[in-house]
C-alpha positions in Angstrom: 8.8 -30.3 -8.7 10.2 -28.8 -5.5 12.2 -25.7 -4.7 15.8 -26.2 -3.4 16.2 -26.7 0.3 17.9 -24.0 2.3 20.7 -24.5 4.8 19.1 -23.3 8.0 15.4 -23.7 7.3 15.1 -19.9 6.7 14.6 -18.7 3.2 15.0 -15.1 4.3 16.5 -13.6 7.4 16.5 -9.8 8.0 18.2 -8.0 11.0 18.2 -4.3 11.7 17.1 -3.4 8.2 16.8 0.4 7.5 16.4 2.5 4.5 16.9 6.3 4.5 16.8 8.7 1.6 17.6 12.4 1.4 15.1 14.7 -0.3 15.5 18.5 -0.3 18.3 18.2 2.3 15.8 16.4 4.6 16.5 12.8 5.7 13.5 10.6 5.2 13.2 7.3 6.9 11.3 4.7 4.8 12.2 1.6 6.8 13.6 1.4 10.3 15.2 -1.5 12.2 13.2 -4.3 10.6 13.5 -7.8 11.9 12.1 -10.6 9.8 12.6 -14.4 9.5 10.7 -16.2 6.7 10.9 -20.0 7.0 11.3 -22.1 3.9 8.0 -22.6 2.0 6.1 -20.1 4.1 3.5 -17.8 2.4 3.9 -14.3 3.8 1.8 -11.2 3.1 3.1 -7.8 3.9 0.3 -5.3 4.0 0.6 -1.5 3.9 -0.9 1.6 2.4 0.4 3.2 -0.7 3.7 4.8 0.0 4.3 2.8 3.2 7.5 1.3 1.8 6.3 -2.2 0.7 8.0 -2.1 -2.7 11.2 -0.6 -1.1 11.3 -3.6 1.3 10.8 -6.1 -1.6 13.6 -4.5 -3.5 15.9 -4.8 -0.5 15.0 -8.4 0.1 15.7 -9.2 -3.6 19.0 -7.3 -3.7 17.7 -4.8 -6.2 18.5 -2.0 -3.8 21.0 -1.6 -0.9 20.0 -0.9 2.7 21.2 2.1 4.7 21.7 -0.3 7.6 21.2 -3.9 8.5 21.5 -7.3 6.8 19.5 -9.4 4.4 20.3 -13.1 4.2 18.9 -15.2 1.3 19.3 -18.9 1.8 21.9 -18.1 4.5 23.8 -15.9 2.1 24.5 -12.3 3.1 23.7 -10.5 -0.1 25.7 -7.4 1.0 28.8 -9.5 0.5 28.0 -10.0 -3.2 28.8 -7.6 -5.9 26.2 -6.6 -8.5 26.9 -9.6 -10.7 26.8 -11.9 -7.7 23.4 -10.5 -6.6 22.1 -10.9 -10.2 23.3 -14.5 -10.2 21.6 -15.2 -6.9 18.3 -13.7 -8.2 18.6 -15.9 -11.4 19.3 -19.0 -9.3 16.9 -18.6 -6.4 14.2 -16.0 -7.0 11.2 -15.4 -9.2 9.2 -12.2 -9.5 5.6 -11.2 -10.3 4.9 -7.5 -10.7 1.7 -5.4 -10.9 2.7 -4.1 -14.3 3.6 -7.6 -15.7 7.0 -6.5 -16.9 6.9 -8.6 -20.1 9.3 -7.6 -22.9 7.1 -6.3 -25.7 9.5 -7.6 -28.5 9.3 -11.2 -27.3 6.5 -13.7 -27.7 4.9 -15.2 -24.6 7.1 -18.3 -25.0 10.2 -16.2 -25.4 9.4 -14.2 -22.3 9.1 -17.4 -20.3 12.3 -18.8 -21.8 14.3 -15.8 -20.9 15.2 -16.5 -17.3 15.8 -20.1 -18.1 18.3 -19.1 -20.8 20.0 -16.6 -18.5 20.4 -19.3 -15.9 21.9 -21.6 -18.6 19.2 -24.2 -18.2 19.0 -27.1 -20.7 15.9 -27.3 -22.8 14.7 -23.8 -22.0 12.1 -24.0 -24.8 10.6 -27.3 -23.5 10.5 -26.1 -19.9 8.9 -22.8 -21.0 6.3 -24.6 -23.1 5.4 -26.8 -20.0 5.1 -23.7 -17.9 2.8 -22.0 -20.4 0.7 -25.1 -20.6 0.3 -25.2 -16.8 -1.2 -21.6 -16.9 -3.5 -22.5 -19.8 -1.8 -20.5 -22.5 -0.3 -23.1 -24.8 -2.4 -21.7 -27.6 -0.9 -18.2 -27.1 2.8 -19.1 -27.1 3.5 -17.2 -30.3 1.6 -14.1 -29.3 3.2 -10.9 -28.2 2.2 -9.1 -25.0 0.2 -6.4 -27.0 -1.9 -9.3 -28.3 -2.8 -10.6 -24.9 -5.3 -9.3 -22.3 -4.1 -8.1 -18.9 -5.0 -11.4 -17.3 -3.2 -13.4 -20.0 -0.1 -11.2 -19.6 -0.1 -11.8 -15.9 -0.4 -15.6 -16.5 2.6 -15.4 -18.7 4.4 -13.5 -16.0 3.5 -16.2 -13.5 4.7 -18.9 -15.8 8.0 -17.0 -16.3 8.4 -16.7 -12.5 7.8 -20.4 -11.7 9.5 -21.9 -14.8 13.1 -21.8 -13.2 11.7 -23.4 -10.0 12.8 -20.6 -7.7 13.3 -21.1 -4.0 11.6 -17.7 -3.3 8.9 -15.9 -5.2 8.3 -12.2 -4.7 5.0 -10.8 -5.8 4.3 -7.0 -5.8 0.6 -6.2 -6.0 0.1 -9.0 -8.6 -3.6 -8.1 -9.2 -3.3 -4.4 -9.0 -3.9 -3.8 -12.8 -6.7 -6.5 -13.1 -10.4 -6.4 -12.6 -11.8 -8.3 -9.6 -12.8 -11.5 -11.4 -9.6 -11.8 -13.4 -7.6 -10.9 -10.3 -9.2 -13.7 -8.4 -8.3 -16.3 -11.1 -4.7 -15.0 -11.1 -4.5 -15.4 -7.3 -6.0 -18.9 -7.4 -3.3 -19.8 -10.0 -0.5 -18.2 -8.0 -1.3 -20.2 -4.9 -1.9 -23.4 -6.8 1.5 -23.2 -8.4 3.1 -22.2 -5.1 1.6 -25.2 -3.3 2.8 -27.5 -6.1 6.4 -26.2 -6.1 6.9 -25.6 -2.4 8.2 -22.1 -3.1 8.5 -19.5 -0.4 6.1 -16.7 -1.3 6.5 -13.1 -0.1 3.6 -11.0 -1.3 3.2 -7.3 -0.8 -0.3 -5.9 -1.2 -2.8 -3.4 0.2 -5.6 -6.0 -0.4 -6.6 -7.6 2.9 -8.6 -10.4 1.1 -5.5 -11.4 -0.9 -3.3 -11.3 2.2 -5.7 -13.6 4.0 -4.7 -16.4 1.6 -1.2 -16.4 3.1 -0.1 -18.3 6.2 1.2 -15.2 7.9 0.4 -11.5 7.6 2.5 -8.5 8.7 1.7 -4.8 8.3 4.2 -2.1 7.5 3.4 1.0 9.6 5.7 4.0 10.1 8.6 2.0 8.6 8.2 -1.0 10.9 6.7 -4.4 10.6 3.8 -5.2 13.0 1.9 -8.5 13.3 -1.8 -8.4 12.4 
């Protein structure tokens, strides 16, 4: 079970990336002139304090937001050349997401939440693949439960199963243990890195947790809108 190969060995390539916003007639620079190259199958942690722009950067890399300047290439594809539907299709085909707040749909069972990206991608046997993913995270007995019936750790395991089930080339994780206690968070991180190693997925993790970041092959810090090596 391996993620698809990319054309030039880089899963993500960023040049001159900037993001500015205007607030009360003042121009605020969130990100400025970022350069970043993420090889296929690398695990990368981006550290930064709250409000440093980590989530903004993740949104730009995933094509959820548009930059003020610069380019983002995903699997050698310039995402600025895609319309909104094209970017959504690229996300469905190539990306998985794990969020601090789990982002499960409350009206769907655990199994249905995991099935959703598979169905949207038109995959055959979405139910079978989703069941296998839930089994892998140890939640086969909770498949018919709704998010409100699950603990925080169980919800995040469902979210991880949902992220990995379509076998994405790139997984973005935004503070994946931020809403969990320390012991549960450690189990979630162990699971995330186990699955990442099994699938060969490129992992980009944003966090303020230095211990979590230390699990990654490479660490960068976002300071004053720029990425600095640690």
